[in-house]
N, C-alpha and C positions, 0 to 999 in steps of 0.2 A: 582429240578430243574437238568435233567440230562446235563452231560458235553459235551461240543461240541467238535465233533469226529475231528480230523486234520488227514491229509496224512501223514502215514510213509514211504511206499515206492509209487513212484508216476505214472500215468499211463503212461503204456506203449502197445501196438501196434504189429502183426503181417502184412506180405505182405498178401495182399489180395490171398487167392486160391481156387480150386475148387474140389469138390468132384465128383464126374462119380462111378456110382453102389455102386458097394458092396468096395468098396475102403476105406481103413482105414489112414487117414486125422491124424497124427501125428504132433502136432503146441505147443512150447515149448516158455514161454516167460523170459525175465530177466525184472525184474521190479526196476531199479536202485530206491536209497535212497531219501525219497521225500525232496525238497531243503524247508530249515527252511526259512521264510524272518520274517521281521522285520518290526515295525510302528511308525511312528513319525508323532507326534501330536501336536497343541500348538495355541494359540490364538495369535491375532497381534491386538494389543492397538494403539490410539494417546492419549497419557497422560490420559490411563487408559479408554477410550474410546471405545471399540470394534471398527475396520475396516472392512469392508464389502468388498468384492469384491478386496481384496491385492492378487497379487500373491506371493505362496510361490514356491522358489525352490531350489529344490539339485541340487550339482552338487560332481560328484565323486574325487576321492584321485587326478586326474593330472588336476582338474579345468573342466570338460566335462559336461555340461547340461547333468542330469539324467530323476527326473523326477520336474513337477511342480503340482502344482493344486490353487483351490483358496479358499480364506474363504467368511463360513457362513456368514448369519445377526449379526452374534452374534462373527465374527470377529474369527470364529473359524475353524480347517483344520485339514486334515489327509492324510499322507500316507501310504496308504498300500503297502504288498511286494515287499516290497525292501530289496533286499541280506542286509546278515552280511559284513560291511565291514566301513569302514573311511569316511566321506564327512563332505562336507560344505553348508549350508544352508543359504540362504538371503529370504528379504520380501521387495516387494513394490507395491505400488499402485499412480494413478494418486494422482498428488498434493504432491506426500512425495517424498524425495531422497531413492535409494537403501539402504536397512539396511550394516553397516557392518557383513561380513561373520561371521560366527557362526561355529567351528568347531563340527563335533557331531561322535560317535564311537557309532555304532549299532552293538548289540550281536544277535548272531541267536533267533529268535522266541522273543524276547524281545521290549518293546514300551517305545520308549523314549520322553518326552516331549522339547519341544525349542518352548519359546515366543518371540514376537519382541515387541517393542516398536517404533512406524514410531517417525520421525520429521519432521511436514511439513515443506514445503519448495516455499513462495510465489513467488517467481522468475518461480519458474513451470507454475502459471498458466498466464502468459505473453504470448505473442503470438511471430511468427518466420515467415521470411520470406524468401525464396530460390528460387533461378534461375536459368538459365542457358543463358548464352549469345552468340549468332552466329554470322555469316556475309555466304553470298551466294555467291558462286563462281559459276559463270554458272547455276544448278541447283543441286549443291550438297551442303549440310550445312556443313560449316566449325565453329566448336569450336572457341572463341575468348578467350586466356588465357592472364593472366596478365594484365589484365584489369582494372583500378578504379572502386568502383562501390560506388556512395551517398548516403546516407539516411536523407531525408531530412524532417522538420516537417512541419504542416502548415502555421510555420510563417516563411517558409525557412530558420530556423536556422539548420545545419549540424548535422544530432546524432551521425551516427557512417560511418566509412569508412572498404571499403574491398575491395579484388582483387579476380578476377579467376582465377582458378586454370585449368590445363593442358585439363580438359575437359569442362571448361568452367562454368563450376557449382561457384556459390558464396551463401553466407547463412547469414542472423543475425536472433539472438539468443532477447530474455529479451525483445520484442519488449511491449511495454504498448500500449491500445487501445489508437488507436487515425486514421489520415488521413494522408498520408504519402507520399512522392515521390522518386524514386528511379532514378537515374541517372547515364550512363554509359559512360566513357572517355578512349581512346585510343591512343597509337599513330598507324597513320597511317589511322585514322580510324576519319569517321566524327561524332560527338557528337550526343549521341540518343537521342531521343522527351525523355522527361520524364515519365515515367509511374505512376500514382497514382494508392494506394495502403490502403485498410482501414480496421484495424485489431478492431475485435469486440469480448468482453467475451475471449480474449487471443488465437484465431484463427489465424491459420496457410494459407499464402498465398504463392502460387506458380507460378512465372513469363516465363515467355521466351521474352527472349529481342533478339534484333536485331539491328548489325549496319552496317555503308555503306563504304567501301573501300574509303578513301580520294586520289583520283588518284594524285594529287599535291604533297603529301607527304609520301606517300607510298612508292615510288620508293627509290631505295638505293642510295650509292656512292662511286668509285672507287677512291682508294689513295696512293701513295707512294714517292718514294724517289729515282732519280737516280743517280748514281755515272760512276764515269768513272773505267779503269783498276786499279787505283792505290786507290780505296775508297774513292773517293772525290768527294762531289753532284756537279755536271752537272748544272748551271744557264742557262737557255733560251734554254734549251734542248726543240726538237718538241716530243708532246709524242700523240699518236694514240689511240683511243679506237674504237676495231672492234669488231661487234657482229659474234657468230659463229650459223653458221645452220649445218644444220648435223653432229653434233660434234661426232666423235669418227669414222664415215666411211670416207671411201675412196672417197667418193667428198664433203665433206669440205668445207664451204663456208664463208670466210671469207670477212667484209663489213666493211670499216671504216665508221662511224657513228659519232663519235666526235674528235675533237682537240684540244688541250692546249699548255701551254710552261711552264715549272718549274720555280719557283721565285727563288731568291737569294740562298736559301739553297738549290736548287734541288728536289724541293717537287712538285707533282700536285695533284690537287684533278678534277673530274667528277663528279657534280651532276645528281640528278631528274635520275637517271640510271633507268630501266624497268626491271625487271624479266626476267632471259634469261641466255646465254653462251656468253662469252666474252674471249677477251686477248688485251693485252697490248703492242705496239710496241714503241719505242724511237730510233731519232738521232740525230747527231748534224754536221752543215754544217758548212764549214769554212767559 
């Protein structure tokens, strides 16, 4: 059997050129040395049994992904054309956790065998529930962050709780097959209607939940302490809450919308204050 030929000098090419009449074309090429690459091969098994369709991935010395392939029906894989260098390599498959990274040093033109023994993880066959929570402000969809999301089973037993993040997202994992309800609660909002979710054969459910602003509780408060020139609290002092319109403009308007008086500690409080621009004024008559 004849030896397999490999490149010694790499293919190179000239720019395109034209020849007219009896013109002589002088085209010279410089051929760079051919890059001698390496091969990584091996088998992926589970307790000695081949694992087909496993992903085997090669990472460079900085941890960046470099190349990947899949195992065949016999659990075997091979990656050719890999430059000589230092790498790490790992394997994973559905139902298995990612294997620990194996360091490998590839020498020019060589072949290196790296085998993997994967360990099944039964929790990876369980389901998951992910979703977003938002409210409608006019025609704009606004995420609701910090809301409590409660997951209950079909006997109304709470299985898990979580909270939405800044963009309104939430997620539950390791959810066994069954029928569940998902409920969202948050300060300043009416409690959402429960949503029913069914997990079958470790399925994944994606939800879009909405909440309605509770105008009765969504409003804020304004409070403080009134003191005299000596820093002493002033009891029975008149305090007015003014709403400011056209704030920052020359035609700024201040409208008194609520009044109160300070208590014996000089404190005052306005409740049920809607969103807006305000200022507080206070005085005491003899």
